[in-house]
Backbone as a ProteinNet text record, in pm:
[ID]
protein_1_A
[PRIMARY]
MAVGQNQRNRKNDPMVSKTGKAKLGPLNVTQLTKLLDSSTKPKEKAKIQRALNKRPPAAVIAEPATAAA
[TERTIARY]
81.3	0	86.4	209	300.2	281.4	205.4	185.6	97.1	139.7	59	71.3	158.8	173	234.2	311.2	378	280.8	166.2	73	19.1	12.4	-37	64.6	191.4	295.4	356.8	328.2	392.2	323.4	403	349.7	336.3	233.7	215.8	313.4	388.4	482.7	447.1	413.6	371.9	483.8	608.9	721	764	698.1	733.8	609.1	625.6	513	485.1	384.5	345.8	456.4	533.9	641.2	769	772.9	890.2	982.1	946.4	1029.9	995	1094.5	1074.5	991.1	903	825.1	903.6	916.4	996.7	914.1	783	697.7	707.5	699.3	699	836.3	943.7	1077.6	1108.4	1186.7	1225.5	1358.2	1406.7	1523.8	1648.4	1665.7	1785.7	1784	1667	1656	1681.2	1632.6	1654.3	1800.7	1868.9	2010.7	2092.2	2056	2124.5	2099.7	1977.3	1942.7	2014.8	2029.5	2100.2	2246.8	2307.8	2447.8	2468.5	2370.4	2387.6	2346.4	2270.5	2225.6	2336.2	2332.7	2436.3	2381.6	2253.8	2196.3	2164.7	2204.3	2177	2028.2	1946.2	1801.9	1744.2	1788.5	1741.5	1791.8	1918.2	1973.3	1895.2	1857.6	1781.4	1643.9	1582.2	1450.2	1456.3	1560.8	1576.7	1607	1689.1	1723.7	1600.3	1512.4	1387.4	1300.7	1296	1217.5	1276.1	1408.3	1471.5	1443.2	1440.5	1415.5	1272.4	1179	1039.2	1017.8	1103.2	1086.6	1153.8	1097.9	1164.3	1295.5	1393	1520.3	1500.9	1584.6	1574.4	1600.4	1517	1529.8	1651.3	1741.4	1860.6	1831.6	1841.2	1812.2	1941	1937.9	2055	2054.5	2169.6	2181.1	2186.3	2117	2120.5	2261.5	2309.1	2442.6	2439.1	2531.4	2538.5	2635.5	2591.7	2674.1	2770	2897.2	2997.1	2997.6	2971.4	2963.6	3092.3
-118.4	0	125.9	112.3	225.6	309.2	259.1	331.8	453	568.7	689.3	760.9	717.5	782.2	921.2	943.5	1071.2	1183.4	1150	1253.3	1334.7	1275.5	1350.5	1454.4	1421.5	1508.8	1600.9	1575.9	1649.9	1784	1889.9	2022.7	2035.8	2103.1	2125.6	2231.9	2199.7	2293	2306.8	2426.2	2440.1	2414.7	2415.9	2395.2	2249.3	2160.5	2019.5	1937.8	1835.4	1750.3	1651.7	1569.5	1473	1372	1340.2	1242.4	1303.9	1435.7	1501.1	1562	1551.3	1608.1	1755.7	1834.5	1978.3	2007	2106.2	2152.5	2261.7	2251.7	2347.2	2457.2	2443.4	2538.2	2681.1	2707.2	2845.8	2912.4	2839	2897.4	2980.6	3087	3168.7	3118	3182.4	3133.6	3134.8	3238.3	3244.4	3136.4	3110.9	3005.7	2868.5	2848.6	2720.1	2698.9	2803.8	2786.8	2758.5	2820.5	2792.8	2647.8	2601	2463.4	2365	2402	2317.3	2304.3	2412	2407.3	2323.4	2325.4	2255.5	2108.7	2068.1	1929.1	1838.9	1713.1	1618.3	1502.6	1471.7	1357.1	1393.7	1309.3	1339	1350	1270.1	1274.5	1408.4	1458.6	1588	1700.5	1689.9	1793	1800.1	1685.7	1683	1745.1	1718.2	1773.5	1925.6	1975.5	2119.4	2185.5	2118.8	2173.8	2182.4	2082.1	2087.1	2203.1	2226.1	2337.5	2470.7	2479.6	2602.3	2624.7	2517.5	2530.1	2573.4	2541.6	2579.9	2729	2789.2	2930.8	3017.3	3135	3227.2	3275	3309.4	3356.6	3484.9	3502.9	3621.1	3745.6	3842.3	3966.2	4044	4071.6	4148.5	4294.5	4375.4	4517.7	4585.3	4635.3	4702.9	4847.9	4893.2	5032	5118.7	5230.5	5316.1	5373.9	5364	5414.9	5567.9	5625.5	5771.2	5815.3	5905.6	5955.2	6060.9	6039.1	6137.6	6253.4	6373.7	6488.6	6567.4
0	0	0	-37.4	-41.5	-167.5	-261.8	-387.1	-362.3	-410.4	-398	-265.6	-179.2	-49.3	-61.6	-167.3	-183.2	-219.7	-272.3	-315.7	-199.6	-82.8	32.7	79.6	65.9	118.3	12.2	-113.8	-222.5	-242.7	-252.1	-282.5	-433.5	-478.4	-620.9	-667.9	-771.1	-830.9	-977.9	-1024.9	-1164.5	-1264.7	-1219.9	-1311.3	-1319.8	-1245.1	-1243.3	-1275.9	-1359.7	-1394.9	-1281.8	-1299.8	-1197.4	-1171.7	-1273.9	-1258	-1204.1	-1187.3	-1132	-1235.9	-1363.5	-1468.8	-1488.5	-1526.5	-1542.7	-1666.6	-1655.5	-1770	-1839.6	-1971.6	-2046.6	-2110.7	-2114.2	-2182.6	-2134	-2004.7	-1959.5	-1954.9	-1980.6	-1972.6	-2095.7	-2076.5	-2190.9	-2247.8	-2352.1	-2424.8	-2337.1	-2257.6	-2173.5	-2065.7	-2009.9	-1909	-1970.7	-2093.9	-2160.9	-2196.1	-2239.2	-2271.3	-2145.6	-2035	-1908.3	-1865.9	-1883.3	-1849.4	-1941.1	-2067.9	-2163.7	-2125.8	-2079.8	-2039	-1913.4	-1824.2	-1697	-1702.6	-1804.1	-1809.3	-1861.5	-1818.2	-1857.5	-1939.4	-1924.2	-1994.5	-2139.3	-2234.8	-2376.2	-2407.8	-2340.5	-2365.9	-2321.2	-2207	-2159.1	-2248.3	-2293.4	-2381.2	-2511.7	-2566.1	-2690.3	-2669.9	-2555.7	-2526.2	-2513.3	-2447.5	-2430.5	-2564.4	-2646.4	-2777.6	-2867.6	-2860.5	-2937.4	-2890.4	-2758.9	-2705.7	-2750.7	-2760.4	-2808.5	-2956.3	-3034.3	-3177.2	-3206.1	-3118.4	-3137.8	-3117.7	-3034.7	-3002.8	-3108	-3131.5	-3225	-3162.8	-3245.8	-3190.6	-3110.6	-3012.3	-2927.2	-3010.3	-2992.4	-3069.4	-3019.3	-3109.7	-3074.3	-3105.2	-3002.6	-3020	-3066.4	-3186.9	-3242.6	-3197.8	-3153.1	-3111.5	-3236.9	-3235.9	-3354	-3373.4	-3495.2	-3525.6	-3527.7	-3455.4	-3455.3	-3562.8	-3645.3	-3754.7	-3701.9	-3725.9	-3682.3	-3781.6	-3733.2	-3823.6	-3824.6
[MASK]
+++++++++++++++++++++++++++++++++++++++++++++++++++++++++++++++++++++

């Protein structure tokens, strides 16, 4: 009867699924790249890389060039 005993004591975390794996949907590009650098498992790296590929590239704000007069 030990099955399901953790559900009584487990706090709900919106960033973790029921099985304890991290949810990648709400993370932004910088958070995903940091997670990709810190992960060691190839399966997790592939999952994070797929999540990064789904997102549009981060918008790079170009500074306006000042014309030297």
